[in-house]
C-alpha positions in Angstrom: 0.0 0.0 0.0 1.3 3.5 -0.9 0.2 6.5 1.0 1.1 10.2 0.5 0.9 12.9 3.1 1.3 16.7 2.7 4.0 17.8 5.2 3.4 20.7 7.6 5.8 23.0 9.4 9.0 21.8 7.6 11.0 22.5 4.4 9.9 19.3 2.7 6.6 19.3 0.8 5.3 15.7 1.1 6.1 12.2 2.2 5.1 9.0 0.3 5.4 5.7 2.1 4.9 2.2 0.7 4.1 -0.5 3.3 4.0 -4.3 2.9 0.8 -6.1 4.1 2.6 -6.9 7.4 3.4 -3.2 8.1 7.0 -3.4 7.0 8.4 -0.3 5.2 9.2 -1.0 1.6 9.9 2.6 0.5 9.9 6.2 1.8 10.2 9.2 -0.6 10.3 12.8 0.7 9.8 15.6 -1.8 11.9 18.7 -0.9 13.9 19.1 2.3 17.6 18.2 2.8 18.0 15.6 0.0 21.1 13.7 1.3 19.8 13.4 4.8 16.3 12.3 3.7 17.7 9.8 1.2 19.8 8.4 4.1 16.8 8.2 6.4 14.7 6.5 3.7 17.4 3.9 3.1 17.7 3.1 6.8 13.9 2.7 7.1 13.6 0.1 4.4 12.7 -3.3 5.9 11.9 -1.8 9.3 8.5 -2.3 10.9 6.5 0.9 10.5 5.6 0.9 14.2 9.3 0.8 15.2 10.1 3.7 12.9 7.2 5.7 14.3 8.5 5.1 17.9 12.0 6.2 16.9 11.1 9.4 15.0 7.8 10.7 16.4 8.2 14.0 18.2 11.6 14.9 16.9 12.1 18.6 16.2 14.3 20.6 13.8 15.8 23.8 15.3 13.1 26.0 16.8 10.3 24.2 14.8 7.9 22.0 16.7 8.3 19.2 14.1 10.9 17.8 11.7 11.1 15.8 8.5 11.5 12.5 10.5 8.5 13.5 12.6 6.5 14.1 9.4 7.6 10.7 8.1 6.3 9.2 11.4 3.0 10.9 10.9 2.7 9.6 7.3 3.5 6.1 8.6 0.9 6.3 11.3 -1.7 7.5 8.9 -0.8 4.8 6.4 -1.2 2.1 9.1 -4.6 3.5 10.0 -5.8 3.1 6.4 
C-alpha cells in the first residue's frame, strides 16, 4: 500500500510511504527538504516495521520548529497504518 501525506511545518513538501501487508516499510520518498539526509533516512527505514520507525522518530524537532522531516515521516507512517 502506498500513502502520500502533505507535510506541515517543515521544508519538505510531502512524504510518500509504501508498506507491505505486514506493516514493513518498503519505501519512503520525501519531496523537498535536505536531499542527502532524507535519502539516508529513507534507506535506513527500508525493511523496518513501521511501528518501530514511528516510535524512533515521532516528536523529533528541527531547530526551533515543533516538528521535523523525521516527525513528518512518522505521521505519514501512522496515517498509512490506519488506512
